[in-house]
C-alpha positions as CSV (number, residue, x, y, z in Angstrom):
1,X,41.5,21.1,-1.4
2,X,42.9,17.2,-2.5
3,X,45.6,17.5,0.6
4,X,43.9,18.8,2.9
5,X,41.6,15.8,3.3
6,X,44.6,13.8,2.6
7,X,45.8,15.1,5.8
8,X,42.9,15.2,7.9
9,X,42.9,11.3,7.4
10,X,47.3,10.9,7.8
11,X,47.0,13.2,10.8
12,X,44.5,10.4,12.1
13,X,45.7,7.6,11.2
14,X,49.3,9.1,12.8
15,X,47.0,10.0,16.4
16,X,45.9,7.0,16.8
17,X,50.1,5.2,16.2
18,X,51.0,7.5,18.3
19,X,48.9,7.7,21.1
20,X,46.3,5.2,20.6
21,X,48.5,2.4,22.3
22,X,48.4,4.2,26.0
23,X,44.7,3.0,26.0
24,X,46.1,-0.5,26.4
25,X,48.9,0.5,29.1
26,X,49.3,-3.5,30.4
27,X,49.4,-4.7,26.6
28,X,53.0,-5.7,26.2
29,X,55.2,-2.7,24.6
30,X,56.3,-4.3,21.4
31,X,52.3,-5.9,20.8
32,X,52.4,-1.6,20.8
33,X,55.2,-1.1,18.9
34,X,54.3,-3.1,16.1
35,X,50.2,-1.9,16.5
36,X,51.5,1.5,15.7
37,X,54.0,0.7,12.9
38,X,51.3,-1.1,10.9
39,X,49.1,1.5,11.3
40,X,51.5,4.8,10.8
41,X,51.5,2.9,6.9
42,X,48.2,4.0,6.9
43,X,49.2,7.2,8.2
44,X,52.2,7.2,5.0
45,X,49.6,6.1,2.6
46,X,47.9,9.3,2.9
47,X,51.1,11.6,4.2
48,X,53.6,11.6,1.3
49,X,50.3,11.8,-1.5
50,X,49.7,15.1,0.4
51,X,52.5,16.1,1.0
52,X,53.3,15.4,-3.1
53,X,50.6,17.4,-4.9
54,X,50.4,20.0,-2.1
55,X,53.6,21.0,-3.1
56,X,52.1,21.8,-6.5
57,X,50.4,25.2,-4.5
58,X,52.0,25.4,-1.1
59,X,55.3,26.2,0.0
60,X,57.5,23.0,2.5
61,X,56.5,25.6,5.6
62,X,53.2,25.8,4.4
63,X,52.4,22.3,3.7
64,X,53.6,22.2,7.9
65,X,51.8,24.9,9.1
66,X,48.4,23.3,8.0
67,X,49.8,19.5,9.0
68,X,50.1,20.5,11.8
69,X,46.9,23.0,12.1
70,X,45.0,19.7,11.1
71,X,46.8,17.7,13.7
72,X,45.8,19.5,16.5
73,X,42.3,19.4,16.0
74,X,42.3,15.7,14.9
75,X,44.4,15.5,18.4
76,X,40.8,17.2,19.6
77,X,38.7,15.3,18.6
78,X,40.7,12.4,19.5
79,X,41.4,12.9,23.0
80,X,37.8,13.8,23.6
81,X,36.3,11.3,21.6
82,X,38.4,8.3,22.2
83,X,40.8,8.7,25.2
84,X,37.8,10.2,27.4
85,X,40.0,13.4,28.3
86,X,38.8,16.9,28.7
87,X,40.3,20.1,27.3
88,X,40.9,22.2,29.5
89,X,40.6,25.9,28.7
90,X,44.4,26.5,28.9
91,X,45.1,23.8,26.4
92,X,42.3,25.4,23.8
93,X,44.1,28.3,24.1
94,X,47.9,26.9,24.0
95,X,46.1,25.4,21.1
96,X,44.6,28.4,19.4
97,X,48.2,30.7,20.0
98,X,49.8,27.8,17.6
99,X,47.0,28.0,15.0
100,X,47.7,31.4,15.0
101,X,51.4,31.0,14.0
102,X,49.0,30.4,10.7
103,X,49.0,33.9,10.0
104,X,52.6,35.0,10.4
105,X,52.9,31.9,7.5
106,X,50.1,32.5,4.8
107,X,50.5,36.6,5.1
108,X,51.8,37.5,1.8
109,X,55.0,40.0,3.4
110,X,55.7,42.6,1.0
């Protein structure tokens, strides 16, 4: 559970670092880059411990899968609440297919 919480925090910072500047397209690119780097520092402060702690109970592939699903969830909230964009049905279906991949990564195959 600690890993998942840290990944949620990390991905929130990551999403703002990667996409938050899109709301301020009039500002100079170099400011967007510096701001993104500053935000990404905090992302790494949570991402690195999340992966370190998570490595004791999950494989690397499982950690990456958890991180990607969390990224999609955080991104959906970010798109709607911060960017004020609608999530169209086809995007949600596409994300659902990606979440469906979790089954194959976590299923114990004999």
